[in-house]
C-alpha positions as CSV (number, residue, x, y, z in Angstrom):
1,M,-18.0,-23.6,-13.4
2,D,-18.5,-20.5,-14.2
3,I,-21.9,-20.2,-13.2
4,I,-20.9,-21.2,-9.7
5,L,-18.5,-18.1,-9.8
6,L,-21.3,-16.1,-10.7
7,V,-23.5,-17.6,-7.6
8,G,-20.8,-18.1,-5.0
9,G,-19.4,-14.0,-5.7
10,L,-23.0,-13.1,-5.4
11,L,-23.4,-14.5,-2.2
12,L,-20.2,-13.0,-0.2
13,V,-21.2,-9.9,-1.7
14,L,-24.6,-9.5,0.1
15,L,-22.8,-10.9,3.5
16,G,-20.1,-8.6,2.9
17,A,-21.9,-5.5,2.5
18,N,-23.6,-6.2,5.4
19,G,-21.0,-6.5,7.9
20,L,-19.6,-3.7,6.5
21,T,-22.8,-1.0,6.5
22,D,-22.8,-2.4,10.6
23,G,-18.8,-1.6,11.4
24,A,-18.9,1.9,9.0
25,A,-22.2,3.0,10.9
26,S,-21.2,1.8,14.5
27,V,-17.5,3.5,14.2
28,A,-19.5,6.7,12.8
29,K,-21.3,6.4,16.3
30,R,-18.5,5.7,18.3
31,F,-16.5,9.0,16.9
32,N,-19.3,11.1,16.4
33,I,-18.4,11.2,12.7
34,P,-21.4,12.2,10.0
35,N,-22.8,9.4,8.3
36,I,-22.2,11.0,5.3
37,V,-18.4,11.5,5.9
38,I,-18.5,7.5,6.3
39,G,-20.5,6.8,3.2
40,L,-18.2,9.0,1.3
41,T,-14.4,7.8,2.4
42,I,-14.5,4.5,4.4
43,V,-17.4,2.5,2.9
44,A,-16.8,3.9,-0.9
45,F,-13.2,3.6,-0.7
46,G,-14.0,-0.5,0.1
47,T,-16.7,-0.7,-2.1
48,S,-14.3,0.6,-4.5
49,T,-11.7,-1.7,-4.1
50,P,-12.7,-4.2,-6.8
51,E,-13.0,-1.7,-9.5
52,L,-9.3,-0.7,-8.3
53,T,-8.0,-4.3,-8.6
54,V,-9.5,-5.1,-12.0
55,S,-8.9,-1.7,-13.4
56,V,-5.0,-1.5,-12.7
57,S,-4.1,-4.8,-13.4
58,S,-6.2,-4.7,-16.7
59,A,-4.1,-1.7,-17.2
60,L,-1.0,-3.6,-16.0
61,K,-1.9,-6.3,-19.1
62,G,-2.3,-4.1,-21.5
63,N,-6.2,-4.5,-21.4
64,A,-7.3,-0.5,-21.8
65,D,-10.7,-1.3,-22.6
66,I,-11.6,-3.2,-19.9
67,A,-9.8,-0.8,-17.5
68,I,-11.7,2.4,-18.8
69,G,-14.6,0.2,-19.4
70,N,-14.7,-0.7,-15.6
71,V,-14.8,2.4,-14.4
72,V,-17.2,4.2,-17.0
73,G,-19.6,1.4,-16.5
74,S,-19.5,1.2,-13.2
75,N,-20.2,4.9,-12.2
76,I,-23.3,4.9,-15.2
77,F,-24.7,1.3,-13.1
78,N,-24.0,3.5,-9.9
79,A,-25.9,6.2,-10.8
80,L,-28.6,4.8,-12.7
81,M,-29.0,1.2,-11.8
82,I,-27.8,1.2,-7.8
83,V,-29.2,4.5,-6.8
84,G,-32.8,3.2,-8.7
85,C,-32.9,-0.1,-7.4
86,T,-32.2,1.8,-3.8
87,A,-34.9,3.8,-3.8
88,L,-37.3,0.9,-4.7
89,F,-36.6,-0.9,-1.5
90,A,-36.8,3.0,0.2
91,P,-37.3,6.4,-1.0
92,I,-33.6,8.1,-0.5
93,V,-33.4,11.6,1.4
94,V,-30.5,13.3,0.0
95,N,-28.8,15.6,2.3
96,R,-28.6,19.3,1.5
97,N,-24.9,19.1,1.3
98,T,-24.7,16.3,-0.9
99,L,-26.5,18.0,-3.6
100,L,-25.0,21.3,-2.9
101,K,-21.6,20.0,-3.1
102,E,-20.5,16.1,-3.1
103,I,-22.7,14.9,-6.7
104,P,-21.8,18.3,-8.2
105,L,-18.0,16.7,-7.4
106,C,-19.2,13.6,-8.8
107,I,-20.7,15.9,-12.4
108,L,-17.2,17.3,-12.3
109,S,-15.5,13.7,-12.4
110,S,-17.5,12.6,-15.5
111,L,-16.2,16.2,-17.1
112,V,-13.2,15.7,-16.6
113,V,-12.9,12.4,-18.3
114,L,-14.6,13.8,-21.1
115,I,-12.4,16.4,-21.3
116,C,-9.3,14.1,-21.0
117,A,-10.2,11.5,-23.5
118,N,-10.8,13.9,-26.1
119,D,-7.4,14.2,-27.3
120,L,-8.6,13.6,-31.1
121,F,-11.4,16.2,-31.1
122,L,-9.4,19.1,-28.8
123,D,-5.8,18.8,-30.0
124,G,-5.9,16.9,-33.2
125,T,-4.5,13.9,-32.7
126,S,-4.4,10.3,-34.2
127,E,-6.1,9.0,-31.3
128,N,-7.5,9.1,-28.1
129,I,-5.1,8.5,-24.9
130,L,-5.6,8.8,-21.1
131,S,-2.2,9.9,-20.7
132,K,0.1,9.7,-17.6
133,A,-0.6,13.4,-17.3
134,D,-4.1,13.3,-17.4
135,G,-3.7,10.5,-14.4
136,L,-2.3,12.6,-12.3
137,L,-4.6,15.6,-12.4
138,M,-6.9,13.2,-11.9
139,L,-4.7,12.0,-8.4
140,C,-4.5,15.8,-7.7
141,F,-8.5,16.1,-8.2
142,F,-8.6,12.9,-5.9
143,A,-6.3,15.1,-3.3
144,I,-8.4,18.0,-2.6
145,F,-11.9,15.7,-2.7
146,L,-10.1,14.0,0.4
147,G,-9.4,17.3,1.8
148,Y,-12.9,18.5,1.4
149,T,-14.5,15.3,3.1
150,F,-12.6,15.5,6.2
151,A,-13.1,19.2,6.3
152,I,-17.0,18.0,6.4
153,A,-16.4,16.5,9.8
154,K,-14.0,19.6,11.8
155,N,-16.2,22.7,10.2
156,N,-19.7,21.4,10.2
157,P,-20.5,19.5,13.2
158,Q,-24.0,20.1,13.3
159,E,-24.4,17.2,10.3
160,K,-23.3,15.6,13.5
161,E,-26.7,15.8,14.7
162,E,-28.8,14.7,11.7
163,E,-30.6,11.3,12.9
164,T,-31.3,8.5,9.9
165,G,-32.6,5.9,12.3
166,D,-31.0,3.9,14.7
167,I,-27.3,2.9,14.5
168,K,-26.5,-0.4,16.3
169,A,-23.7,0.2,18.5
170,L,-20.8,-2.8,18.7
171,P,-17.6,-3.2,20.4
172,M,-15.0,-1.9,18.5
173,W,-12.7,-5.0,17.9
174,K,-16.3,-6.2,16.7
175,S,-16.7,-3.2,14.5
176,L,-13.2,-3.1,12.8
177,L,-13.9,-7.4,12.7
178,Y,-17.2,-6.4,10.7
179,I,-15.4,-3.8,8.6
180,V,-12.1,-5.7,7.3
181,G,-14.6,-9.0,7.1
182,G,-17.3,-6.9,5.0
183,L,-14.6,-5.7,2.5
184,A,-12.6,-9.0,2.1
185,G,-16.3,-10.2,1.5
186,L,-16.6,-8.1,-1.0
187,I,-13.5,-7.8,-2.6
188,W,-13.2,-11.5,-2.9
189,G,-16.8,-12.0,-4.3
190,G,-17.0,-9.2,-6.7
191,T,-13.4,-11.2,-7.8
192,L,-15.0,-14.2,-8.6
193,F,-18.5,-12.9,-9.7
194,V,-16.3,-10.5,-12.2
195,D,-14.6,-13.8,-13.1
196,G,-17.6,-16.2,-13.5
197,A,-19.0,-13.2,-15.8
198,S,-16.5,-12.6,-18.0
199,G,-15.9,-16.1,-18.8
200,I,-19.5,-16.2,-20.0
201,A,-19.1,-13.5,-21.6
202,R,-16.1,-14.3,-23.6
203,S,-17.4,-17.9,-24.7
204,L,-19.9,-15.8,-26.5
205,G,-17.2,-13.7,-28.0
206,V,-18.5,-10.8,-27.0
207,S,-15.7,-7.5,-27.5
208,E,-13.7,-6.4,-24.1
209,S,-15.3,-2.7,-24.1
210,I,-18.3,-4.0,-23.6
211,I,-17.5,-6.7,-21.6
212,G,-16.1,-3.9,-19.3
213,L,-18.9,-1.2,-19.7
214,T,-21.5,-4.2,-18.8
215,L,-20.5,-7.3,-16.8
216,V,-17.5,-6.1,-15.2
217,A,-18.6,-3.0,-14.4
218,G,-21.7,-4.7,-13.1
219,G,-19.9,-7.2,-11.5
220,T,-17.1,-4.6,-9.7
221,S,-20.6,-2.3,-8.6
222,L,-22.4,-5.2,-6.9
223,P,-20.6,-4.0,-3.4
224,E,-22.0,-0.7,-4.2
225,L,-25.3,-1.8,-5.1
226,A,-25.8,-4.7,-2.0
227,T,-24.2,-2.0,0.4
228,S,-26.4,1.1,-0.6
229,V,-29.9,-1.3,-0.6
230,V,-28.6,-2.5,3.1
231,A,-27.9,0.8,4.3
232,A,-31.5,1.9,3.2
233,L,-33.2,-0.9,4.2
234,K,-31.7,-0.2,7.8
235,K,-32.4,3.4,7.4
236,N,-29.0,5.1,6.8
237,P,-30.0,6.7,3.6
238,E,-27.1,9.2,4.4
239,I,-24.6,6.1,3.3
240,A,-26.5,5.0,0.6
241,I,-26.5,7.9,-1.3
242,G,-22.8,9.0,0.3
243,N,-21.6,5.2,-0.9
244,V,-22.6,6.0,-4.5
245,V,-21.4,9.4,-4.9
246,G,-18.3,8.9,-3.0
247,S,-17.6,5.2,-5.1
248,N,-17.8,7.1,-8.3
249,I,-15.5,10.2,-7.6
250,F,-13.0,7.5,-6.1
251,N,-13.2,5.7,-9.1
252,V,-12.3,8.6,-11.4
253,F,-10.0,10.6,-9.9
254,F,-8.1,7.6,-7.9
255,V,-8.5,4.3,-10.1
256,L,-9.2,5.5,-13.4
257,G,-6.3,8.0,-11.8
258,C,-3.8,5.3,-11.0
259,S,-4.7,3.0,-14.0
260,A,-3.4,5.8,-16.2
261,S,-0.4,7.1,-14.1
262,I,1.2,3.6,-14.2
263,T,0.7,3.5,-18.2
264,P,-1.2,5.8,-20.9
265,L,-4.8,3.9,-21.9
266,H,-5.6,3.7,-25.6
267,M,-9.1,4.6,-26.1
268,T,-10.2,2.3,-28.7
269,G,-13.7,0.4,-28.0
270,I,-15.1,3.0,-25.5
271,T,-17.0,6.0,-26.9
272,N,-17.7,9.4,-26.7
273,F,-21.5,8.0,-26.3
274,D,-20.4,6.2,-23.3
275,L,-19.0,9.2,-21.7
276,Y,-22.0,11.5,-22.7
277,V,-24.2,8.7,-20.9
278,L,-21.2,8.7,-17.5
279,V,-22.3,13.0,-18.0
280,A,-26.1,13.0,-18.1
281,S,-26.2,9.9,-15.5
282,S,-24.6,12.3,-13.0
283,I,-26.4,15.2,-14.2
284,L,-30.0,13.3,-13.9
285,L,-29.2,12.2,-10.1
286,W,-28.3,16.0,-9.4
287,L,-31.5,16.9,-11.0
288,F,-33.9,14.2,-9.5
289,G,-32.4,15.1,-6.0
290,I,-32.5,19.1,-5.8
291,F,-35.8,19.7,-8.4
292,F,-38.3,16.8,-7.6
293,G,-39.7,15.3,-4.4
294,K,-37.8,17.7,-1.7
295,R,-34.6,16.5,-1.8
296,T,-36.0,12.7,-1.9
297,I,-35.2,10.0,-5.1
298,T,-38.5,8.8,-4.8
299,R,-39.7,5.0,-6.0
300,V,-41.1,6.7,-8.8
301,E,-37.6,8.1,-10.1
302,G,-35.7,5.3,-9.2
303,T,-37.9,3.5,-11.6
304,F,-37.3,5.9,-14.3
305,L,-33.3,5.9,-13.4
306,I,-33.3,1.7,-14.0
307,L,-35.1,1.8,-17.2
308,C,-32.5,4.4,-18.3
309,Y,-29.8,1.9,-17.8
310,V,-31.6,-0.6,-19.1
311,A,-32.2,1.6,-22.6
312,Y,-28.4,2.1,-22.2
313,T,-27.8,-1.7,-22.3
314,V,-30.2,-2.6,-24.8
315,F,-27.9,0.4,-27.1
316,L,-24.4,-1.7,-26.3
317,I,-25.9,-5.0,-27.2
318,C,-27.8,-3.6,-30.4
319,Q,-23.9,-2.3,-31.6
320,L,-22.5,-5.9,-31.4
């Protein structure tokens, strides 16, 4: 039964990603909204909905390791595996504004988690806790990020002129239907996949922190993976990279912020090593974009990112 949920969830995610990308790109073209804004908001928020659902429900049930591990693991998966796989299908040309502003914001979000989750080291407390105050702080950062994103469309009209490939214009009703249907497929498919993967993992006696960092994180990140790959194949690299960067910022500032604001999250199975990998993955993404390949993440760099994620996963497995 768990295997059926796994396969069925994956198929729904792929179909949902295709519909969401078509609908979002069509809306962007109709309203002359830059593709990067669509990727950072509508697509990023929609594909982050599985993380939000899993983390908030886990927090309410007292499963802090799954709630935190889901966000940390998803962001690592996004920056390394998703960008890597997407680059293998089609090299990703990174917008200059993304390199100078959005990716640094992604790095900042990782640093915020690292700082907020180190009470034991910074304050000398008995344990590390993401408190309600930490959660509210993250939500404040999220509000700033939203304000910045909408300012892009208002104050940078030149970005609207950048062409990243042919975008199929759809009637508004069909665009909305694609977006809503795509999101429904992503959310439902992601949920089925996580349920199947978690059932298989628990039958093997794996800890909740490992489940959160790997299977749950990978499962809830399937929408980002499918959406970015499909967007890259359809010659919309801004949506592909914007989806990853936007999702990572959403995951920390909104998903983790909401979860910690509802109830304090005790850090037990998530270690500083996981948080260091989180920060390093964001920095690596920025370095590849700004220093190599003329703002293009190449197939070679994509392969290196994938190998980094594989090495991290192997390390986690060796800790069992």
